[in-house]
C-alpha positions as CSV (number, residue, x, y, z in Angstrom):
1,X,90.0,78.1,120.8
2,X,87.9,79.4,123.7
3,X,84.3,80.4,122.8
4,X,82.8,83.4,124.6
5,X,79.3,83.4,126.0
6,X,76.8,86.1,124.9
7,X,77.3,87.8,128.2
8,X,81.1,88.0,127.8
9,X,80.8,89.2,124.3
10,X,78.6,92.1,125.4
11,X,81.0,93.0,128.3
12,X,83.9,93.0,125.9
13,X,82.2,95.3,123.4
14,X,81.3,97.8,126.2
15,X,84.8,97.7,127.6
16,X,86.6,98.0,124.3
17,X,84.3,100.8,122.9
18,X,84.4,102.8,126.1
19,X,88.2,102.7,126.0
20,X,88.1,103.7,122.3
21,X,85.7,106.6,122.9
22,X,88.1,108.0,125.5
23,X,91.4,107.2,123.8
24,X,91.0,106.8,120.0
25,X,93.9,108.2,117.9
26,X,93.2,111.5,116.2
27,X,94.0,110.6,112.6
28,X,93.3,112.7,109.5
29,X,91.3,110.0,107.8
30,X,89.1,109.6,110.8
31,X,87.6,113.1,110.5
32,X,84.7,111.7,108.4
33,X,83.4,108.4,107.0
34,X,84.1,109.2,103.4
35,X,85.0,105.8,101.7
36,X,87.7,107.5,99.5
37,X,89.6,108.7,102.5
38,X,89.3,105.4,104.3
39,X,90.5,103.5,101.2
40,X,93.5,105.7,100.5
41,X,94.6,105.5,104.2
42,X,94.2,101.8,104.4
43,X,96.2,101.2,101.2
44,X,99.0,103.5,102.4
45,X,99.1,101.8,105.8
46,X,99.9,98.4,104.2
47,X,103.5,97.7,105.2
48,X,103.9,101.3,106.6
49,X,103.7,102.9,110.0
50,X,101.0,105.4,110.9
51,X,103.5,108.2,111.7
52,X,105.0,107.8,108.2
53,X,101.7,107.7,106.4
54,X,100.1,110.8,107.9
55,X,102.1,113.4,105.9
56,X,101.9,111.3,102.7
57,X,98.1,111.0,103.2
58,X,97.7,114.8,103.7
59,X,99.8,115.6,100.6
60,X,98.0,113.0,98.5
61,X,94.6,114.4,99.4
62,X,95.7,117.9,98.4
63,X,96.9,116.6,95.0
64,X,94.1,114.1,94.4
65,X,91.1,115.2,96.5
66,X,88.6,113.1,94.6
67,X,88.2,109.8,92.8
68,X,88.1,111.7,89.6
69,X,91.4,113.5,90.3
70,X,93.0,110.2,91.1
71,X,91.6,108.4,88.0
72,X,92.8,111.2,85.7
73,X,96.3,111.8,87.2
74,X,99.4,111.4,85.0
75,X,101.3,108.3,86.1
76,X,104.6,110.1,86.7
77,X,102.8,112.6,89.0
78,X,101.1,109.7,90.9
79,X,104.3,107.8,91.4
80,X,106.1,111.0,92.6
81,X,103.4,111.5,95.2
82,X,103.9,107.9,96.3
83,X,107.7,108.0,96.3
84,X,109.1,106.6,99.5
85,X,106.1,104.4,100.4
86,X,107.3,101.6,98.2
87,X,105.2,98.7,96.7
88,X,104.2,101.0,93.8
89,X,101.7,98.4,92.4
90,X,99.4,99.7,95.3
91,X,99.1,103.2,93.8
92,X,98.8,101.9,90.3
93,X,96.0,99.6,91.4
94,X,94.3,102.5,93.2
95,X,94.2,104.5,90.0
96,X,92.8,101.5,88.1
97,X,90.1,101.1,90.8
98,X,89.3,104.8,90.6
99,X,88.8,104.4,86.9
100,X,86.7,101.3,87.5
101,X,84.5,103.2,89.9
102,X,83.9,105.9,87.3
103,X,83.3,103.6,84.4
104,X,81.4,100.8,86.0
105,X,79.8,102.4,89.1
106,X,79.1,105.9,87.9
107,X,81.5,107.1,90.6
108,X,79.4,105.6,93.5
109,X,81.0,103.3,96.0
110,X,79.6,99.7,96.3
111,X,78.7,99.2,100.0
112,X,79.1,95.5,100.7
113,X,82.4,93.7,101.3
114,X,81.8,91.3,98.4
115,X,81.2,94.1,96.0
116,X,84.1,96.2,97.2
117,X,86.4,93.2,96.5
118,X,85.4,93.5,92.9
119,X,87.5,96.7,92.7
120,X,91.2,96.3,91.6
121,X,93.6,96.0,94.5
122,X,91.0,95.7,97.3
123,X,91.3,92.6,99.3
124,X,89.3,91.2,102.2
125,X,90.9,93.4,104.9
126,X,90.5,96.7,103.0
127,X,87.0,95.7,101.9
128,X,86.1,95.0,105.5
129,X,87.5,98.2,106.7
130,X,85.6,100.3,104.1
131,X,82.4,98.4,104.5
132,X,82.4,98.7,108.3
133,X,83.7,102.3,108.7
134,X,82.1,104.0,105.8
135,X,78.9,102.0,105.5
136,X,78.3,100.5,108.9
137,X,78.4,97.0,107.7
138,X,79.2,94.4,110.5
139,X,82.2,93.1,108.7
140,X,85.5,92.1,110.3
141,X,88.7,93.8,109.1
142,X,91.4,91.2,109.7
143,X,94.9,92.6,109.4
144,X,98.1,92.0,111.4
145,X,96.6,93.8,114.4
146,X,93.4,91.7,114.4
147,X,95.4,88.5,114.0
148,X,97.5,89.4,117.0
149,X,94.7,90.7,119.2
150,X,92.2,88.0,118.6
151,X,94.7,85.1,118.6
152,X,95.6,86.2,122.1
153,X,92.1,87.0,123.3
154,X,90.7,83.6,122.1
155,X,93.9,81.6,122.0
156,X,93.4,80.8,118.3
157,X,96.2,78.4,117.4
158,X,95.8,78.4,113.6
159,X,98.9,79.5,111.6
160,X,98.2,83.0,110.3
161,X,100.6,82.5,107.4
162,X,98.1,80.1,105.8
163,X,95.3,81.6,103.6
164,X,92.6,79.5,105.1
165,X,93.3,80.9,108.6
166,X,91.7,84.3,107.7
167,X,88.3,82.5,107.5
168,X,88.7,81.1,111.0
169,X,89.4,84.6,112.4
170,X,86.6,86.2,110.4
171,X,84.1,83.6,111.7
172,X,85.2,84.2,115.3
173,X,85.2,88.0,115.0
174,X,81.8,88.0,113.3
175,X,80.2,86.7,116.5
176,X,81.8,89.5,118.5
177,X,81.5,92.6,116.3
178,X,78.5,94.8,117.2
179,X,75.9,95.6,114.6
180,X,75.5,99.2,115.7
181,X,79.2,100.2,115.7
182,X,81.2,97.9,113.5
183,X,83.5,100.6,112.2
184,X,84.4,101.9,115.6
185,X,84.9,98.3,116.8
186,X,87.4,97.5,114.0
187,X,89.3,100.8,114.6
188,X,89.4,100.1,118.3
189,X,91.1,96.8,117.5
190,X,93.6,98.6,115.3
191,X,94.3,101.0,118.1
192,X,94.6,98.2,120.7
193,X,97.1,96.4,118.5
194,X,99.1,99.6,118.1
195,X,99.2,100.4,121.8
196,X,98.8,97.8,124.5
197,X,98.9,94.7,122.4
198,X,101.9,95.5,120.1
199,X,104.0,92.9,118.5
200,X,107.1,94.0,120.5
201,X,107.0,95.1,124.2
202,X,103.3,94.7,124.8
203,X,101.8,96.2,127.9
204,X,99.2,93.7,128.8
205,X,99.3,94.6,132.5
206,X,97.6,98.0,131.7
207,X,95.6,96.8,128.7
208,X,91.9,97.8,128.9
209,X,90.9,94.3,127.8
210,X,93.4,92.3,129.9
211,X,90.6,90.4,131.7
212,X,89.5,89.1,128.3
213,X,93.0,88.1,127.1
214,X,93.1,84.4,127.7
215,X,96.7,84.1,126.5
216,X,97.7,86.7,129.1
217,X,95.7,84.9,131.8
218,X,97.4,81.6,130.8
219,X,100.9,83.2,130.5
220,X,101.0,82.3,126.8
221,X,101.2,85.7,125.1
222,X,104.5,85.0,123.4
223,X,102.9,82.0,121.6
224,X,100.4,84.1,119.7
225,X,99.9,84.7,116.9
226,X,101.0,81.3,115.6
227,X,103.1,81.7,112.4
228,X,105.4,79.4,110.5
229,X,108.9,80.8,109.9
230,X,109.4,83.0,106.9
231,X,111.9,81.8,104.3
232,X,115.2,83.7,104.3
233,X,115.3,86.2,101.3
234,X,117.4,84.9,98.4
235,X,120.6,86.9,97.8
236,X,120.9,88.6,94.3
237,X,123.9,90.5,93.0
238,X,123.8,93.3,90.5
239,X,125.8,96.0,88.9
240,X,124.2,99.4,88.7
241,X,125.5,101.3,85.7
242,X,125.9,105.1,86.3
243,X,126.2,106.3,82.7
244,X,126.8,110.0,82.3
245,X,126.2,111.5,78.8
246,X,126.7,115.1,77.6
247,X,123.0,115.8,78.4
248,X,122.5,113.9,81.6
249,X,122.3,110.4,83.1
250,X,120.9,107.2,81.5
251,X,117.9,105.8,83.4
252,X,116.1,102.6,82.5
253,X,112.5,101.8,83.1
254,X,112.0,98.4,84.7
255,X,109.8,95.9,82.8
256,X,106.2,95.3,83.9
257,X,107.0,91.7,85.0
258,X,110.0,92.7,87.1
259,X,110.4,93.9,90.7
260,X,110.0,97.7,90.8
261,X,107.9,97.4,87.7
262,X,107.9,100.4,85.4
263,X,110.0,102.5,87.8
264,X,113.2,104.3,86.8
265,X,116.6,103.2,88.0
266,X,120.1,103.1,86.8
267,X,120.5,100.3,84.3
268,X,121.0,97.0,86.2
269,X,122.9,93.9,85.2
270,X,122.5,90.6,87.1
271,X,126.0,89.5,87.8
272,X,124.8,86.2,89.2
273,X,123.5,85.4,85.7
274,X,126.8,86.4,84.2
275,X,128.6,83.9,86.4
276,X,126.0,81.2,85.7
277,X,126.8,81.6,82.0
278,X,130.5,81.4,82.7
279,X,131.4,80.1,86.2
280,X,135.1,80.6,85.6
281,X,134.8,84.4,85.6
282,X,137.0,86.2,88.2
283,X,135.7,89.3,89.9
284,X,137.7,91.5,87.5
285,X,136.4,89.7,84.5
286,X,132.8,90.1,85.5
287,X,132.9,93.9,84.7
288,X,134.1,93.1,81.1
289,X,131.3,90.6,80.8
290,X,128.9,93.3,82.0
291,X,130.2,95.7,79.3
292,X,129.7,93.0,76.6
293,X,126.2,92.2,77.8
294,X,125.1,95.8,78.0
295,X,126.5,96.4,74.5
296,X,124.7,93.3,73.2
297,X,121.4,94.3,74.8
298,X,121.4,98.0,74.0
299,X,124.1,98.6,71.3
300,X,125.6,101.2,73.7
301,X,129.3,100.8,74.4
302,X,130.4,101.8,77.9
303,X,133.9,101.4,79.4
304,X,132.9,100.6,82.9
305,X,134.9,101.3,86.0
306,X,134.2,100.4,89.6
307,X,132.9,103.3,91.8
308,X,134.7,103.6,95.2
309,X,131.5,103.3,97.2
310,X,130.0,100.7,99.5
311,X,127.8,97.9,98.1
312,X,124.2,99.0,98.3
313,X,121.9,96.5,100.0
314,X,118.2,96.4,99.7
315,X,115.7,93.8,101.0
316,X,112.5,92.9,99.3
317,X,110.0,90.3,100.7
318,X,111.7,87.3,99.0
319,X,115.0,88.7,97.8
320,X,117.9,90.7,99.1
321,X,119.8,92.7,96.5
322,X,123.5,93.6,96.8
323,X,124.2,96.3,94.2
324,X,127.7,97.3,93.2
325,X,128.1,100.7,91.5
326,X,130.0,100.9,88.3
327,X,130.3,104.0,86.0
328,X,131.2,105.3,82.6
329,X,131.3,108.7,81.0
330,X,130.0,108.6,77.5
331,X,131.6,111.2,75.3
332,X,128.9,111.2,72.7
333,X,125.1,111.2,73.1
334,X,124.2,107.5,72.7
335,X,121.6,106.1,70.2
336,X,118.7,104.9,72.5
337,X,116.9,103.0,69.8
338,X,117.6,99.7,71.6
339,X,117.5,101.0,75.1
340,X,114.3,101.0,77.2
341,X,115.1,104.2,78.9
342,X,116.0,107.9,78.6
343,X,118.6,110.5,79.3
344,X,117.6,112.6,82.3
345,X,119.2,116.1,82.7
346,X,120.8,116.7,86.1
347,X,118.3,119.5,86.8
348,X,115.4,117.1,86.3
349,X,116.6,114.3,88.6
350,X,114.6,115.7,91.5
351,X,111.3,115.4,89.6
352,X,111.6,111.7,89.0
353,X,109.7,109.1,91.0
354,X,112.5,107.1,92.5
355,X,112.1,103.8,94.5
356,X,114.0,103.6,97.7
357,X,116.7,101.4,96.1
358,X,117.5,104.2,93.5
359,X,117.7,106.8,96.3
360,X,120.2,104.6,98.0
361,X,122.2,104.2,94.8
362,X,122.2,107.9,94.1
363,X,123.3,108.7,97.6
364,X,126.1,106.2,97.4
365,X,127.2,107.6,94.1
366,X,127.2,111.2,95.3
367,X,129.6,110.2,98.1
368,X,131.8,108.3,95.8
369,X,135.5,108.4,95.1
370,X,136.3,107.1,91.7
371,X,138.9,104.4,91.4
372,X,140.2,103.3,88.1
373,X,139.6,99.8,86.9
């Protein structure tokens, strides 16, 4: 890793901040330094593009303009506002942190990075962003952009997939970040990583900091950041049960320890597990096994049939789900005493907070053509 002189650090700061002053992105959460606004935007921006986040952020602020409004919001209303952003644990943690702020901090934000990390769901990056932008603390905010930008600028060869690497970057950036404008510095790095120093198709030739980019000078841009290969997601196979009753469709709430925790989906049956229990099952026999399992788990009898629709594929970080739609029409309203769910009338389907997977399932079902089993 190349170490910069004090003179070079000063030149870099001036170059970067002059560029930022003239070209910074006009984003709704940059209109002030309110920590609540910064916090909500940063949580939304995790795993999500800026263009996608902007309308979500604007709607969210209208619905929950203050910490108090967020802390007191009904969960179904909160999840509906978050619908489409995915990773719903983020918004649940936001509400818990808002409640924590009211209960433990009298509604006042802690101002140091260490204290901010005491709040539920706030990690080192988000804490650094809030501390620097809202409270002018000279703290690095190391996210994917910062990893990419500084690994190239300084030719840092540490593997960014390893937890200890964050400390290496924070130590390097702490020498460079200016004490008088740390928030603008961190936001400038964000903008640089989203414009000239992107992960794909970077434009280093026209980058305002190209003379400081050692990897560019050495012709090694493609080598940074260093990251070990991600494991391929594990394939999982499910049946999604579309069960129509006289009063609507059956929806099941996912358990708190499962993927898509506490969200509402069509009931799912793990067909891989069915085959583990009986490896001799043919494809046609699996649906009968699914009926028996559903009956055993819920005491609801459903005569399932395949739905003539494509398999719905959905990828999570470590798993790739392949979901086959099956359906049944229940002539009588079922007893839900042993079913962790509810019947949702057709007219209320649009009010439910659906994860992306459920949206895919419903779209596929709407386009279906039933074929008899």
